[in-house]
N, C-alpha and C positions, 0 to 999 in steps of 0.2 A: 278118143274125142272127148272134149268136156261137156258139160251142161249149159245149154244157152239160159241166159236171164235178161231180164231189164229191171232198172230201179226207176220208181215213179212216187210221186206225192200228190196228196190232196190236202190243200191249206197245211202242208208240212206234215201230215200223218203219212209216212212213209213206208213202201212196201218192196219187197223183191217179187218179181213177177216171174214165173216159170212157164215157158210155154211147153204144154204137154198133151197135144190134141188126142194121142193115141192111148193115153193112160199108162205110159211105160215106166215113168220115173217112180222111184221108191222114196215119197216124201216122208221120212220118219221124224219123230219129235226131235231126236238129236241133231238130225240135219237141219231142221228149222230152227233151232236154238242156235247152232252154229253160224248160219247164215245171217241171223238177226243181231248176232252179237256185234256191237260196234268196234271191237278191238281184233278179235280173231277171225270176223267175217265181213261180210258186205255193210251190216248194219240196217235195220229196220224195225218197225213196230208189227210187223207181220209179213206173210207171205201169201201170195196169190197164184194158185195154180191153173192156167189155162187150158182146161180139159173138157172133152164132151161130155154130157151128163150122163150118157150111157154108160161110161167107164168109171161112174163113183157109184161106189156100192150103197152108200147112204143118201143118194139125191133123191128128194121127193118125187113121188111117182106123177105128179102134176107138171114137172118139168119135162119137157120133149127131151128124148135120149140124143137127139142131133143137136140139141142147143147148147150154146157155149156156157160153160158152168164154171162159177167163181169157188173154186175150193180153197177156202180161206183157212189159214192157221195163224193163231196168236204167236207172238214172240216166244212164248215158253214152249211152244209146239202144240198147244191144246186146239182142237178144232173148235171154231165159233159159227153161229148160224148165219150171221150177216155182219156187215162192214159198210156202212154209207160211203166214206171217203174211199174204201176198196174198190166199190162197184164203179165209181168215177173214173179211178185209175184203169182198172179193168177194161172199161168201156173204151177209153182212150187208146189203151194198147191195142185192143182189137182193131180200131180204125186205123191208127198209125202203121200197124203192121200188115194192112190189107187183108185181114180176115173178116172184115164187116164195113160196109159203107157208112160214111158219115151220115148223121140224121137219126132216125129212130131204130133201134135194136134192142133186144131182150136179154138179159143176162140170168141165167139160174143160178140160185143159192140155195142153201139149206133152210131158209127162211121162205122159200117159193121164187117164183118168177119176178123179176124187177125190171120193167119196161124203162128204157133210157132214151135220152135224146144228146147226141155229141152236136154241140153248137158250133158254127163257124168259128168263132172267137175263142174256142179251146175249152169253154166251160162245159159242164155236163149236168144234166137234169135228171134224177133218178126218181120214179115213183116208187116211194119207200112202203106203199101199204098202210094199213090201219094203224092207228096207236090204241093202246088201252091203259087207261089209269087204273092201277089195282088196288088204290089205297093208301094210307098213311104208313110211313115206318120213319126211320132216322137212322144218322150215320154219326160216328163219333170220329174225331181227329184233335189231336194234341190237347186233350181234357175237354174239349168242347163238344156239345151235342148240337146236331144240326137237324132239324125237322124236315122231312121230305116227303115226295109223292113216289111211289113205285109206278114205273110206266113200262109196258111192253111194246118194243119196235121190231118184233121177230127175235129180239134178244133182250134180257132185263136190264132196267136201269132204275137207279134211284137219283131224283132230281131234288137237290137241296138249294132252295133260294136263301140267301141271307144278306145282313146289312155289312157284314163284315168285307172289305175288299177281296176279291178272290185273288188278286195279285199278291195278297201278302200271306196266304195260305201256305203251310207247309205238306206238300204233297210227296215227300221222297219216302214217305211209309204208307201201306195201305190204309184206309179208313176202314172203322169196324161198321159192321151192319149186322141185320138179323139173319143169321144162317139158316133159321128155320123158315122164313119167308124167301130166301134166295138160296137155296141148297148148291146151286150150281156157280155160286159166285154172282157178282152184278158190277155194272160199271156205274160210278158214282160221280155225278156232276154237282159242282158248285157253281151258283149262278147270281149275279147281281143283274136285276132289271134296272135299265137305265131310263127308258122312257117308253111310251106306248108303242114305239117300233124297233127297239133295239134291246138286246140283253147281251151280258158279256158271260163267259162260261170257261172253267176249267175243268178237266175230267181224269179221274183215275180209272183206267180200263183194267179190267180182270184179265188176267194172264200176261200183262204189258206192264203197267205202271202209268205215270203220268205220260200223256200224248200230247203233242200240239195241237190236235183236232180230234173229234170222234163224229163220224158222221150220224150214226144212229143217235149218239148222245145229244146232237144239235136238234134232231126232231123230237126226241123225248123231252128236252127243255122247252121247247115251244110248246108242245102239248101241255105239260105242266103249267106254263106260264098262263096259258090260255085258260086252263081250268081254274087257276088261282083266283081269276077275275071273272068266272060264270060264263065265260065263253068256250063254245064247242068249236067253231072255226077262227081262221085268223092266218097272219103270217107275221113273221120277225125276222129281223136281220141278226144274225149270232156272231159275236165276236169271239174268237178263239185265239189262242196265243200265235197260231200259224197263218191267222187272217180272218177272212170272213166268209159266210154263206147266207143263202137266203133259204127259209124254211116255209111252206104253207101248209096248214093244216085243212083239209076240206071235210065234207060230210062223208065221202067215200074212202078217204085216205090221206095221204101226205106226199110232198115233193121237198127235195133236196136239190138245190143248185149251187154249183161253185166249180172252182178251177178243178183241172187236172193235168199233170204235167209229167211226161216222160223225160227223164233226165240222163239216162245210160242205157247202153247195150253192151253185153259182153259174154264171156264164157267162163264159168267155173272150172276150175283146174279139175281133171278126172281124178287124181291121186286125192286131191284136197275133199272132193266129194265123197270118195269112199272112205277116207279115214274120217271124217266128220261124223260118220255114224257108229265110230268105236269110241269117241270120247266119252 
């Protein structure tokens, strides 16, 4: 018998979803890379394993062992702390699969518990937790230097506001960054503030490359945008290549609201699954 999967996306940041309530699947780096490969696999920016927190060795102790846990892997097979678009897709999958009721539910992540609300229109709001601006740094790309702000959203970001149109940037190669400040890599966002309500962004995600959207990245961008104008709280609509999301930064945390779509369900061939770990 093969391995069940679903395919979903949040503003075109796409994921393979693997239901594994009892923690029986051996989700290796090679298998993740194979699944995410857009030629020899299903194609995705990452993999979301749906598992009980008690079955995950490195789940934070604050997460209830019986809670649904988003075991997230980047496309290169590396483990990541958090993914905002992934949480939305994960929550939508729980509801559409009958594993949770529409409305309020919680998702465990390596960055802690993330309360969510699955709305009637299919959009999902995620409480993303506090943001922390960690100071200035810079990124380099195609011979240009982009000043930026380091922002922690449970995972590391470098937000670079620029007057250059982000649509014109070449993100086929990874931007340079301070590896002393970001020893485990960093997601780099390039941002055009458009007005007092809207910003446009593109992102190069660590372990993936450029993606059509990055949920934690949109939160980091809004936190940095507000910081740049001397504000601690506020909200912005963030335009990404895959659509738009709404982010609010509050005194106690942050929220991210946007669409989540399950587009397909199926079964990975058992022979493919076994041989994918041998490539």
